mmCIF file of the N, C-alpha and C atoms, coordinates in Angstrom:
data_MODEL
# 
_entry.id   MODEL 
# 
loop_
_atom_site.group_PDB 
_atom_site.id 
_atom_site.type_symbol 
_atom_site.label_atom_id 
_atom_site.label_alt_id 
_atom_site.label_comp_id 
_atom_site.label_asym_id 
_atom_site.label_entity_id 
_atom_site.label_seq_id 
_atom_site.pdbx_PDB_ins_code 
_atom_site.Cartn_x 
_atom_site.Cartn_y 
_atom_site.Cartn_z 
_atom_site.occupancy 
_atom_site.B_iso_or_equiv 
_atom_site.pdbx_formal_charge 
_atom_site.auth_seq_id 
_atom_site.auth_comp_id 
_atom_site.auth_asym_id 
_atom_site.auth_atom_id 
_atom_site.pdbx_PDB_model_num 
ATOM 1   N N  . MET A 1 1  ? -10.656 22.529  26.660 1.00 0.00 ? 1  MET A N  1 
ATOM 2   C CA . MET A 1 1  ? -9.945  21.613  27.547 1.00 0.00 ? 1  MET A CA 1 
ATOM 3   C C  . MET A 1 1  ? -9.915  20.558  26.652 1.00 0.00 ? 1  MET A C  1 
ATOM 4   N N  . SER A 1 2  ? -10.849 19.774  26.060 1.00 0.00 ? 2  SER A N  1 
ATOM 5   C CA . SER A 1 2  ? -10.801 18.609  25.483 1.00 0.00 ? 2  SER A CA 1 
ATOM 6   C C  . SER A 1 2  ? -9.700  18.607  24.220 1.00 0.00 ? 2  SER A C  1 
ATOM 7   N N  . GLU A 1 3  ? -9.723  19.764  23.365 1.00 0.00 ? 3  GLU A N  1 
ATOM 8   C CA . GLU A 1 3  ? -8.912  19.806  22.466 1.00 0.00 ? 3  GLU A CA 1 
ATOM 9   C C  . GLU A 1 3  ? -7.303  20.041  22.926 1.00 0.00 ? 3  GLU A C  1 
ATOM 10  N N  . ASN A 1 4  ? -7.326  20.545  24.132 1.00 0.00 ? 4  ASN A N  1 
ATOM 11  C CA . ASN A 1 4  ? -5.821  20.630  24.398 1.00 0.00 ? 4  ASN A CA 1 
ATOM 12  C C  . ASN A 1 4  ? -5.174  19.171  24.829 1.00 0.00 ? 4  ASN A C  1 
ATOM 13  N N  . ILE A 1 5  ? -5.948  18.568  25.570 1.00 0.00 ? 5  ILE A N  1 
ATOM 14  C CA . ILE A 1 5  ? -5.627  16.986  25.866 1.00 0.00 ? 5  ILE A CA 1 
ATOM 15  C C  . ILE A 1 5  ? -5.439  16.358  24.636 1.00 0.00 ? 5  ILE A C  1 
ATOM 16  N N  . SER A 1 6  ? -6.174  16.530  23.578 1.00 0.00 ? 6  SER A N  1 
ATOM 17  C CA . SER A 1 6  ? -6.060  15.635  22.437 1.00 0.00 ? 6  SER A CA 1 
ATOM 18  C C  . SER A 1 6  ? -4.618  16.048  21.760 1.00 0.00 ? 6  SER A C  1 
ATOM 19  N N  . ILE A 1 7  ? -4.333  17.490  21.458 1.00 0.00 ? 7  ILE A N  1 
ATOM 20  C CA . ILE A 1 7  ? -2.925  17.793  21.066 1.00 0.00 ? 7  ILE A CA 1 
ATOM 21  C C  . ILE A 1 7  ? -1.934  17.178  21.891 1.00 0.00 ? 7  ILE A C  1 
ATOM 22  N N  . SER A 1 8  ? -2.021  17.315  23.319 1.00 0.00 ? 8  SER A N  1 
ATOM 23  C CA . SER A 1 8  ? -0.878  16.664  24.090 1.00 0.00 ? 8  SER A CA 1 
ATOM 24  C C  . SER A 1 8  ? -0.956  15.323  23.933 1.00 0.00 ? 8  SER A C  1 
ATOM 25  N N  . VAL A 1 9  ? -1.795  14.652  23.558 1.00 0.00 ? 9  VAL A N  1 
ATOM 26  C CA . VAL A 1 9  ? -1.597  12.815  23.680 1.00 0.00 ? 9  VAL A CA 1 
ATOM 27  C C  . VAL A 1 9  ? -1.055  12.878  22.238 1.00 0.00 ? 9  VAL A C  1 
ATOM 28  N N  . LEU A 1 10 ? -1.790  13.589  21.050 1.00 0.00 ? 10 LEU A N  1 
ATOM 29  C CA . LEU A 1 10 ? -1.022  13.501  19.713 1.00 0.00 ? 10 LEU A CA 1 
ATOM 30  C C  . LEU A 1 10 ? 0.740   13.800  20.069 1.00 0.00 ? 10 LEU A C  1 
ATOM 31  N N  . ALA A 1 11 ? 0.697   14.728  20.485 1.00 0.00 ? 11 ALA A N  1 
ATOM 32  C CA . ALA A 1 11 ? 2.431   15.149  20.741 1.00 0.00 ? 11 ALA A CA 1 
ATOM 33  C C  . ALA A 1 11 ? 3.280   14.019  21.328 1.00 0.00 ? 11 ALA A C  1 
ATOM 34  N N  . PHE A 1 12 ? 2.510   13.649  22.463 1.00 0.00 ? 12 PHE A N  1 
ATOM 35  C CA . PHE A 1 12 ? 3.223   12.599  23.044 1.00 0.00 ? 12 PHE A CA 1 
ATOM 36  C C  . PHE A 1 12 ? 3.500   11.230  22.145 1.00 0.00 ? 12 PHE A C  1 
ATOM 37  N N  . PHE A 1 13 ? 2.551   10.742  21.213 1.00 0.00 ? 13 PHE A N  1 
ATOM 38  C CA . PHE A 1 13 ? 2.840   9.774   20.484 1.00 0.00 ? 13 PHE A CA 1 
ATOM 39  C C  . PHE A 1 13 ? 3.761   10.090  19.252 1.00 0.00 ? 13 PHE A C  1 
ATOM 40  N N  . ILE A 1 14 ? 3.669   11.140  18.769 1.00 0.00 ? 14 ILE A N  1 
ATOM 41  C CA . ILE A 1 14 ? 4.952   11.550  17.737 1.00 0.00 ? 14 ILE A CA 1 
ATOM 42  C C  . ILE A 1 14 ? 5.873   11.509  18.389 1.00 0.00 ? 14 ILE A C  1 
ATOM 43  N N  . PHE A 1 15 ? 6.226   12.196  19.672 1.00 0.00 ? 15 PHE A N  1 
ATOM 44  C CA . PHE A 1 15 ? 7.696   12.188  20.224 1.00 0.00 ? 15 PHE A CA 1 
ATOM 45  C C  . PHE A 1 15 ? 7.938   10.802  20.343 1.00 0.00 ? 15 PHE A C  1 
ATOM 46  N N  . ARG A 1 16 ? 7.197   9.769   20.672 1.00 0.00 ? 16 ARG A N  1 
ATOM 47  C CA . ARG A 1 16 ? 7.321   8.403   21.325 1.00 0.00 ? 16 ARG A CA 1 
ATOM 48  C C  . ARG A 1 16 ? 7.691   7.710   19.872 1.00 0.00 ? 16 ARG A C  1 
ATOM 49  N N  . ARG A 1 17 ? 7.097   7.937   18.976 1.00 0.00 ? 17 ARG A N  1 
ATOM 50  C CA . ARG A 1 17 ? 7.651   7.454   17.889 1.00 0.00 ? 17 ARG A CA 1 
ATOM 51  C C  . ARG A 1 17 ? 8.888   7.607   17.234 1.00 0.00 ? 17 ARG A C  1 
ATOM 52  N N  . LYS A 1 18 ? 9.139   8.972   17.136 1.00 0.00 ? 18 LYS A N  1 
ATOM 53  C CA . LYS A 1 18 ? 10.682  9.314   16.820 1.00 0.00 ? 18 LYS A CA 1 
ATOM 54  C C  . LYS A 1 18 ? 11.525  8.668   17.801 1.00 0.00 ? 18 LYS A C  1 
ATOM 55  N N  . ILE A 1 19 ? 11.143  8.521   19.003 1.00 0.00 ? 19 ILE A N  1 
ATOM 56  C CA . ILE A 1 19 ? 12.102  7.710   19.933 1.00 0.00 ? 19 ILE A CA 1 
ATOM 57  C C  . ILE A 1 19 ? 12.414  6.186   19.636 1.00 0.00 ? 19 ILE A C  1 
ATOM 58  N N  . MET A 1 20 ? 11.329  5.460   19.196 1.00 0.00 ? 20 MET A N  1 
ATOM 59  C CA . MET A 1 20 ? 11.345  4.280   18.773 1.00 0.00 ? 20 MET A CA 1 
ATOM 60  C C  . MET A 1 20 ? 12.207  4.336   17.104 1.00 0.00 ? 20 MET A C  1 
ATOM 61  N N  . GLN A 1 21 ? 11.965  5.240   16.419 1.00 0.00 ? 21 GLN A N  1 
ATOM 62  C CA . GLN A 1 21 ? 12.553  5.019   15.270 1.00 0.00 ? 21 GLN A CA 1 
ATOM 63  C C  . GLN A 1 21 ? 14.042  5.290   15.347 1.00 0.00 ? 21 GLN A C  1 
ATOM 64  N N  . LYS A 1 22 ? 14.432  5.976   16.421 1.00 0.00 ? 22 LYS A N  1 
ATOM 65  C CA . LYS A 1 22 ? 15.906  6.162   16.610 1.00 0.00 ? 22 LYS A CA 1 
ATOM 66  C C  . LYS A 1 22 ? 16.284  4.706   17.359 1.00 0.00 ? 22 LYS A C  1 
ATOM 67  N N  . ASN A 1 23 ? 15.546  4.183   18.197 1.00 0.00 ? 23 ASN A N  1 
ATOM 68  C CA . ASN A 1 23 ? 16.085  2.770   18.746 1.00 0.00 ? 23 ASN A CA 1 
ATOM 69  C C  . ASN A 1 23 ? 16.249  1.523   17.810 1.00 0.00 ? 23 ASN A C  1 
ATOM 70  N N  . GLU A 1 24 ? 15.181  1.808   16.596 1.00 0.00 ? 24 GLU A N  1 
ATOM 71  C CA . GLU A 1 24 ? 15.551  0.862   15.553 1.00 0.00 ? 24 GLU A CA 1 
ATOM 72  C C  . GLU A 1 24 ? 16.721  1.231   14.567 1.00 0.00 ? 24 GLU A C  1 
ATOM 73  N N  . GLN A 1 25 ? 16.907  2.691   14.358 1.00 0.00 ? 25 GLN A N  1 
ATOM 74  C CA . GLN A 1 25 ? 18.180  2.850   13.470 1.00 0.00 ? 25 GLN A CA 1 
ATOM 75  C C  . GLN A 1 25 ? 19.326  2.573   14.329 1.00 0.00 ? 25 GLN A C  1 
ATOM 76  N N  . SER A 1 26 ? 19.455  2.808   15.511 1.00 0.00 ? 26 SER A N  1 
ATOM 77  C CA . SER A 1 26 ? 20.604  2.231   16.478 1.00 0.00 ? 26 SER A CA 1 
ATOM 78  C C  . SER A 1 26 ? 20.759  0.815   16.462 1.00 0.00 ? 26 SER A C  1 
ATOM 79  N N  . SER A 1 27 ? 19.890  -0.205  16.478 1.00 0.00 ? 27 SER A N  1 
ATOM 80  C CA . SER A 1 27 ? 20.235  -1.614  16.353 1.00 0.00 ? 27 SER A CA 1 
ATOM 81  C C  . SER A 1 27 ? 20.561  -1.591  14.937 1.00 0.00 ? 27 SER A C  1 
ATOM 82  N N  . ARG A 1 28 ? 20.113  -1.231  13.957 1.00 0.00 ? 28 ARG A N  1 
ATOM 83  C CA . ARG A 1 28 ? 20.519  -1.231  12.615 1.00 0.00 ? 28 ARG A CA 1 
ATOM 84  C C  . ARG A 1 28 ? 21.810  -1.159  12.241 1.00 0.00 ? 28 ARG A C  1 
ATOM 85  N N  . GLN A 1 29 ? 22.205  0.149   13.118 1.00 0.00 ? 29 GLN A N  1 
ATOM 86  C CA . GLN A 1 29 ? 23.755  0.824   12.750 1.00 0.00 ? 29 GLN A CA 1 
ATOM 87  C C  . GLN A 1 29 ? 24.763  -0.260  13.563 1.00 0.00 ? 29 GLN A C  1 
ATOM 88  N N  . ILE A 1 30 ? 24.170  -0.875  14.472 1.00 0.00 ? 30 ILE A N  1 
ATOM 89  C CA . ILE A 1 30 ? 25.191  -1.875  15.180 1.00 0.00 ? 30 ILE A CA 1 
ATOM 90  C C  . ILE A 1 30 ? 25.231  -3.154  14.655 1.00 0.00 ? 30 ILE A C  1 
ATOM 91  N N  . VAL A 1 31 ? 24.229  -3.595  14.145 1.00 0.00 ? 31 VAL A N  1 
ATOM 92  C CA . VAL A 1 31 ? 24.478  -4.739  13.328 1.00 0.00 ? 31 VAL A CA 1 
ATOM 93  C C  . VAL A 1 31 ? 25.213  -4.525  11.977 1.00 0.00 ? 31 VAL A C  1 
ATOM 94  N N  . MET A 1 32 ? 25.110  -3.347  11.294 1.00 0.00 ? 32 MET A N  1 
ATOM 95  C CA . MET A 1 32 ? 26.034  -2.981  10.244 1.00 0.00 ? 32 MET A CA 1 
ATOM 96  C C  . MET A 1 32 ? 27.535  -2.986  10.637 1.00 0.00 ? 32 MET A C  1 
ATOM 97  N N  . CYS A 1 33 ? 27.634  -2.215  11.721 1.00 0.00 ? 33 CYS A N  1 
ATOM 98  C CA . CYS A 1 33 ? 29.219  -2.033  12.103 1.00 0.00 ? 33 CYS A CA 1 
ATOM 99  C C  . CYS A 1 33 ? 29.556  -3.465  12.336 1.00 0.00 ? 33 CYS A C  1 
ATOM 100 N N  . HIS A 1 34 ? 28.814  -4.414  13.228 1.00 0.00 ? 34 HIS A N  1 
ATOM 101 C CA . HIS A 1 34 ? 29.511  -5.809  13.470 1.00 0.00 ? 34 HIS A CA 1 
ATOM 102 C C  . HIS A 1 34 ? 30.036  -6.339  12.290 1.00 0.00 ? 34 HIS A C  1 
ATOM 103 N N  . LEU A 1 35 ? 28.994  -6.355  11.294 1.00 0.00 ? 35 LEU A N  1 
ATOM 104 C CA . LEU A 1 35 ? 29.242  -6.976  9.832  1.00 0.00 ? 35 LEU A CA 1 
ATOM 105 C C  . LEU A 1 35 ? 30.355  -6.294  9.134  1.00 0.00 ? 35 LEU A C  1 
ATOM 106 N N  . MET A 1 36 ? 30.619  -5.164  9.521  1.00 0.00 ? 36 MET A N  1 
ATOM 107 C CA . MET A 1 36 ? 31.535  -4.536  8.877  1.00 0.00 ? 36 MET A CA 1 
ATOM 108 C C  . MET A 1 36 ? 33.146  -4.978  9.522  1.00 0.00 ? 36 MET A C  1 
ATOM 109 N N  . ALA A 1 37 ? 33.002  -5.101  10.839 1.00 0.00 ? 37 ALA A N  1 
ATOM 110 C CA . ALA A 1 37 ? 34.231  -5.399  11.523 1.00 0.00 ? 37 ALA A CA 1 
ATOM 111 C C  . ALA A 1 37 ? 34.592  -6.950  11.245 1.00 0.00 ? 37 ALA A C  1 
ATOM 112 N N  . ILE A 1 38 ? 33.512  -7.661  11.218 1.00 0.00 ? 38 ILE A N  1 
ATOM 113 C CA . ILE A 1 38 ? 33.902  -9.212  11.172 1.00 0.00 ? 38 ILE A CA 1 
ATOM 114 C C  . ILE A 1 38 ? 34.284  -9.666  9.784  1.00 0.00 ? 38 ILE A C  1 
ATOM 115 N N  . MET A 1 39 ? 33.479  -9.032  8.682  1.00 0.00 ? 39 MET A N  1 
ATOM 116 C CA . MET A 1 39 ? 33.731  -9.421  7.362  1.00 0.00 ? 39 MET A CA 1 
ATOM 117 C C  . MET A 1 39 ? 34.543  -8.406  6.740  1.00 0.00 ? 39 MET A C  1 
ATOM 118 N N  . ARG A 1 40 ? 34.875  -7.425  7.240  1.00 0.00 ? 40 ARG A N  1 
ATOM 119 C CA . ARG A 1 40 ? 35.965  -6.335  6.480  1.00 0.00 ? 40 ARG A CA 1 
ATOM 120 C C  . ARG A 1 40 ? 35.323  -5.895  5.316  1.00 0.00 ? 40 ARG A C  1 
ATOM 121 N N  . ILE A 1 41 ? 33.811  -5.654  5.407  1.00 0.00 ? 41 ILE A N  1 
ATOM 122 C CA . ILE A 1 41 ? 33.376  -4.764  4.228  1.00 0.00 ? 41 ILE A CA 1 
ATOM 123 C C  . ILE A 1 41 ? 33.106  -3.423  4.404  1.00 0.00 ? 41 ILE A C  1 
ATOM 124 N N  . ASP A 1 42 ? 32.693  -2.753  3.359  1.00 0.00 ? 42 ASP A N  1 
ATOM 125 C CA . ASP A 1 42 ? 32.251  -1.283  3.299  1.00 0.00 ? 42 ASP A CA 1 
ATOM 126 C C  . ASP A 1 42 ? 30.756  -1.165  3.792  1.00 0.00 ? 42 ASP A C  1 
ATOM 127 N N  . ILE A 1 43 ? 30.331  0.071   4.199  1.00 0.00 ? 43 ILE A N  1 
ATOM 128 C CA . ILE A 1 43 ? 29.030  0.184   4.893  1.00 0.00 ? 43 ILE A CA 1 
ATOM 129 C C  . ILE A 1 43 ? 27.896  -0.034  3.752  1.00 0.00 ? 43 ILE A C  1 
ATOM 130 N N  . GLU A 1 44 ? 27.975  0.253   2.337  1.00 0.00 ? 44 GLU A N  1 
ATOM 131 C CA . GLU A 1 44 ? 27.176  -0.003  1.668  1.00 0.00 ? 44 GLU A CA 1 
ATOM 132 C C  . GLU A 1 44 ? 26.867  -1.604  1.410  1.00 0.00 ? 44 GLU A C  1 
ATOM 133 N N  . LYS A 1 45 ? 27.983  -2.417  1.305  1.00 0.00 ? 45 LYS A N  1 
ATOM 134 C CA . LYS A 1 45 ? 27.808  -4.033  1.589  1.00 0.00 ? 45 LYS A CA 1 
ATOM 135 C C  . LYS A 1 45 ? 27.136  -4.249  2.645  1.00 0.00 ? 45 LYS A C  1 
ATOM 136 N N  . ALA A 1 46 ? 27.427  -3.775  3.784  1.00 0.00 ? 46 ALA A N  1 
ATOM 137 C CA . ALA A 1 46 ? 26.762  -3.997  5.053  1.00 0.00 ? 46 ALA A CA 1 
ATOM 138 C C  . ALA A 1 46 ? 25.266  -3.638  5.033  1.00 0.00 ? 46 ALA A C  1 
ATOM 139 N N  . LYS A 1 47 ? 25.026  -2.595  4.452  1.00 0.00 ? 47 LYS A N  1 
ATOM 140 C CA . LYS A 1 47 ? 23.557  -2.159  4.259  1.00 0.00 ? 47 LYS A CA 1 
ATOM 141 C C  . LYS A 1 47 ? 22.935  -3.330  3.520  1.00 0.00 ? 47 LYS A C  1 
ATOM 142 N N  . ARG A 1 48 ? 23.173  -3.377  2.340  1.00 0.00 ? 48 ARG A N  1 
ATOM 143 C CA . ARG A 1 48 ? 22.692  -4.614  1.120  1.00 0.00 ? 48 ARG A CA 1 
ATOM 144 C C  . ARG A 1 48 ? 22.462  -6.049  1.919  1.00 0.00 ? 48 ARG A C  1 
ATOM 145 N N  . ILE A 1 49 ? 23.253  -6.425  2.939  1.00 0.00 ? 49 ILE A N  1 
ATOM 146 C CA . ILE A 1 49 ? 23.550  -7.557  3.525  1.00 0.00 ? 49 ILE A CA 1 
ATOM 147 C C  . ILE A 1 49 ? 22.381  -7.562  4.637  1.00 0.00 ? 49 ILE A C  1 
ATOM 148 N N  . VAL A 1 50 ? 22.082  -6.198  5.430  1.00 0.00 ? 50 VAL A N  1 
ATOM 149 C CA . VAL A 1 50 ? 21.085  -6.465  6.378  1.00 0.00 ? 50 VAL A CA 1 
ATOM 150 C C  . VAL A 1 50 ? 19.848  -6.458  5.515  1.00 0.00 ? 50 VAL A C  1 
ATOM 151 N N  . VAL A 1 51 ? 19.378  -5.478  4.431  1.00 0.00 ? 51 VAL A N  1 
ATOM 152 C CA . VAL A 1 51 ? 18.354  -5.387  3.729  1.00 0.00 ? 51 VAL A CA 1 
ATOM 153 C C  . VAL A 1 51 ? 18.040  -7.048  3.224  1.00 0.00 ? 51 VAL A C  1 
ATOM 154 N N  . GLU A 1 52 ? 19.039  -7.856  2.727  1.00 0.00 ? 52 GLU A N  1 
ATOM 155 C CA . GLU A 1 52 ? 18.571  -9.167  2.483  1.00 0.00 ? 52 GLU A CA 1 
ATOM 156 C C  . GLU A 1 52 ? 18.419  -9.885  3.320  1.00 0.00 ? 52 GLU A C  1 
ATOM 157 N N  . MET A 1 53 ? 18.749  -9.897  4.591  1.00 0.00 ? 53 MET A N  1 
ATOM 158 C CA . MET A 1 53 ? 18.369  -10.605 5.619  1.00 0.00 ? 53 MET A CA 1 
ATOM 159 C C  . MET A 1 53 ? 17.480  -10.194 6.358  1.00 0.00 ? 53 MET A C  1 
ATOM 160 N N  . GLU A 1 54 ? 16.996  -9.085  6.222  1.00 0.00 ? 54 GLU A N  1 
ATOM 161 C CA . GLU A 1 54 ? 15.626  -8.800  6.534  1.00 0.00 ? 54 GLU A CA 1 
ATOM 162 C C  . GLU A 1 54 ? 14.368  -9.499  5.415  1.00 0.00 ? 54 GLU A C  1 
ATOM 163 N N  . GLU A 1 55 ? 14.794  -9.177  4.216  1.00 0.00 ? 55 GLU A N  1 
ATOM 164 C CA . GLU A 1 55 ? 13.895  -9.885  3.187  1.00 0.00 ? 55 GLU A CA 1 
ATOM 165 C C  . GLU A 1 55 ? 13.630  -11.398 3.211  1.00 0.00 ? 55 GLU A C  1 
ATOM 166 N N  . PHE A 1 56 ? 14.622  -11.922 3.595  1.00 0.00 ? 56 PHE A N  1 
ATOM 167 C CA . PHE A 1 56 ? 14.460  -13.556 3.989  1.00 0.00 ? 56 PHE A CA 1 
ATOM 168 C C  . PHE A 1 56 ? 14.064  -14.010 5.236  1.00 0.00 ? 56 PHE A C  1 
ATOM 169 N N  . GLY A 1 57 ? 13.794  -13.021 6.315  1.00 0.00 ? 57 GLY A N  1 
ATOM 170 C CA . GLY A 1 57 ? 13.263  -13.442 7.484  1.00 0.00 ? 57 GLY A CA 1 
ATOM 171 C C  . GLY A 1 57 ? 14.432  -13.895 8.312  1.00 0.00 ? 57 GLY A C  1 
ATOM 172 N N  . LEU A 1 58 ? 15.733  -13.606 8.139  1.00 0.00 ? 58 LEU A N  1 
ATOM 173 C CA . LEU A 1 58 ? 16.879  -14.041 8.784  1.00 0.00 ? 58 LEU A CA 1 
ATOM 174 C C  . LEU A 1 58 ? 16.888  -12.876 10.209 1.00 0.00 ? 58 LEU A C  1 
ATOM 175 N N  . ILE A 1 59 ? 16.392  -11.913 9.965  1.00 0.00 ? 59 ILE A N  1 
ATOM 176 C CA . ILE A 1 59 ? 16.726  -10.536 10.786 1.00 0.00 ? 59 ILE A CA 1 
ATOM 177 C C  . ILE A 1 59 ? 15.601  -9.913  10.948 1.00 0.00 ? 59 ILE A C  1 
ATOM 178 N N  . GLN A 1 60 ? 15.142  -9.164  12.303 1.00 0.00 ? 60 GLN A N  1 
ATOM 179 C CA . GLN A 1 60 ? 14.201  -8.467  12.343 1.00 0.00 ? 60 GLN A CA 1 
ATOM 180 C C  . GLN A 1 60 ? 14.210  -7.220  13.667 1.00 0.00 ? 60 GLN A C  1 
ATOM 181 N N  . PHE A 1 61 ? 13.980  -6.004  13.105 1.00 0.00 ? 61 PHE A N  1 
ATOM 182 C CA . PHE A 1 61 ? 14.276  -4.928  13.682 1.00 0.00 ? 61 PHE A CA 1 
ATOM 183 C C  . PHE A 1 61 ? 12.803  -4.408  14.345 1.00 0.00 ? 61 PHE A C  1 
ATOM 184 N N  . ASP A 1 62 ? 12.634  -4.246  15.666 1.00 0.00 ? 62 ASP A N  1 
ATOM 185 C CA . ASP A 1 62 ? 11.382  -3.768  16.049 1.00 0.00 ? 62 ASP A CA 1 
ATOM 186 C C  . ASP A 1 62 ? 11.515  -2.266  16.412 1.00 0.00 ? 62 ASP A C  1 
ATOM 187 N N  . ASP A 1 63 ? 10.336  -1.571  17.094 1.00 0.00 ? 63 ASP A N  1 
ATOM 188 C CA . ASP A 1 63 ? 10.379  -0.111  17.320 1.00 0.00 ? 63 ASP A CA 1 
ATOM 189 C C  . ASP A 1 63 ? 11.220  0.135   18.512 1.00 0.00 ? 63 ASP A C  1 
ATOM 190 N N  . MET A 1 64 ? 11.145  -0.737  19.435 1.00 0.00 ? 64 MET A N  1 
ATOM 191 C CA . MET A 1 64 ? 11.831  -0.771  20.649 1.00 0.00 ? 64 MET A CA 1 
ATOM 192 C C  . MET A 1 64 ? 13.329  -0.884  20.829 1.00 0.00 ? 64 MET A C  1 
ATOM 193 N N  . GLY A 1 65 ? 13.983  -1.127  19.195 1.00 0.00 ? 65 GLY A N  1 
ATOM 194 C CA . GLY A 1 65 ? 15.374  -1.263  19.341 1.00 0.00 ? 65 GLY A CA 1 
ATOM 195 C C  . GLY A 1 65 ? 15.722  -2.746  19.349 1.00 0.00 ? 65 GLY A C  1 
ATOM 196 N N  . ASN A 1 66 ? 14.925  -3.832  19.538 1.00 0.00 ? 66 ASN A N  1 
ATOM 197 C CA . ASN A 1 66 ? 15.361  -5.241  19.623 1.00 0.00 ? 66 ASN A CA 1 
ATOM 198 C C  . ASN A 1 66 ? 15.544  -5.591  18.433 1.00 0.00 ? 66 ASN A C  1 
ATOM 199 N N  . VAL A 1 67 ? 16.451  -6.576  18.297 1.00 0.00 ? 67 VAL A N  1 
ATOM 200 C CA . VAL A 1 67 ? 16.839  -7.301  17.118 1.00 0.00 ? 67 VAL A CA 1 
ATOM 201 C C  . VAL A 1 67 ? 16.557  -8.715  17.262 1.00 0.00 ? 67 VAL A C  1 
ATOM 202 N N  . GLY A 1 68 ? 15.728  -9.041  16.338 1.00 0.00 ? 68 GLY A N  1 
ATOM 203 C CA . GLY A 1 68 ? 15.328  -10.868 16.455 1.00 0.00 ? 68 GLY A CA 1 
ATOM 204 C C  . GLY A 1 68 ? 16.271  -11.413 15.052 1.00 0.00 ? 68 GLY A C  1 
ATOM 205 N N  . LEU A 1 69 ? 16.804  -12.282 15.804 1.00 0.00 ? 69 LEU A N  1 
ATOM 206 C CA . LEU A 1 69 ? 17.533  -13.548 14.667 1.00 0.00 ? 69 LEU A CA 1 
ATOM 207 C C  . LEU A 1 69 ? 16.994  -14.626 14.416 1.00 0.00 ? 69 LEU A C  1 
ATOM 208 N N  . LEU A 1 70 ? 16.757  -14.947 13.213 1.00 0.00 ? 70 LEU A N  1 
ATOM 209 C CA . LEU A 1 70 ? 16.712  -16.543 13.078 1.00 0.00 ? 70 LEU A CA 1 
ATOM 210 C C  . LEU A 1 70 ? 17.747  -17.529 13.274 1.00 0.00 ? 70 LEU A C  1 
ATOM 211 N N  . VAL A 1 71 ? 17.719  -18.278 13.916 1.00 0.00 ? 71 VAL A N  1 
ATOM 212 C CA . VAL A 1 71 ? 18.714  -19.226 14.456 1.00 0.00 ? 71 VAL A CA 1 
ATOM 213 C C  . VAL A 1 71 ? 18.752  -20.341 13.353 1.00 0.00 ? 71 VAL A C  1 
ATOM 214 N N  . LEU A 1 72 ? 19.472  -20.823 12.619 1.00 0.00 ? 72 LEU A N  1 
ATOM 215 C CA . LEU A 1 72 ? 19.574  -21.976 11.814 1.00 0.00 ? 72 LEU A CA 1 
ATOM 216 C C  . LEU A 1 72 ? 20.630  -23.012 12.389 1.00 0.00 ? 72 LEU A C  1 
ATOM 217 N N  . GLU A 1 73 ? 19.961  -23.933 12.775 1.00 0.00 ? 73 GLU A N  1 
ATOM 218 C CA . GLU A 1 73 ? 20.876  -24.819 13.263 1.00 0.00 ? 73 GLU A CA 1 
ATOM 219 C C  . GLU A 1 73 ? 21.007  -26.335 12.272 1.00 0.00 ? 73 GLU A C  1 
ATOM 220 N N  . GLY A 1 74 ? 22.214  -26.683 12.022 1.00 0.00 ? 74 GLY A N  1 
ATOM 221 C CA . GLY A 1 74 ? 22.093  -28.083 11.251 1.00 0.00 ? 74 GLY A CA 1 
ATOM 222 C C  . GLY A 1 74 ? 22.414  -29.261 12.285 1.00 0.00 ? 74 GLY A C  1 
ATOM 223 N N  . GLN A 1 75 ? 22.082  -30.505 11.567 1.00 0.00 ? 75 GLN A N  1 
ATOM 224 C CA . GLN A 1 75 ? 22.088  -31.595 12.635 1.00 0.00 ? 75 GLN A CA 1 
ATOM 225 C C  . GLN A 1 75 ? 23.355  -32.249 12.183 1.00 0.00 ? 75 GLN A C  1 
ATOM 226 N N  . SER A 1 76 ? 24.296  -32.958 12.931 1.00 0.00 ? 76 SER A N  1 
ATOM 227 C CA . SER A 1 76 ? 25.229  -33.841 12.481 1.00 0.00 ? 76 SER A CA 1 
ATOM 228 C C  . SER A 1 76 ? 25.335  -35.062 12.591 1.00 0.00 ? 76 SER A C  1 
# 
């Protein structure tokens, strides 16, 4: 009985992780599409920009599909 519960719990977490990965991928794709539309660039350039933004900490994607942006404000 305990073995069946362990397998069920493991299956649940694997399934949950796959859903989270899909959410993260969806968010990433939405950001790339937005960049492509605004900047009129191709998908490869949009991918590179998103990767660079992540490396510099300007954008973050979490497992739940949330996008975090660092807002830089200047003083006038």
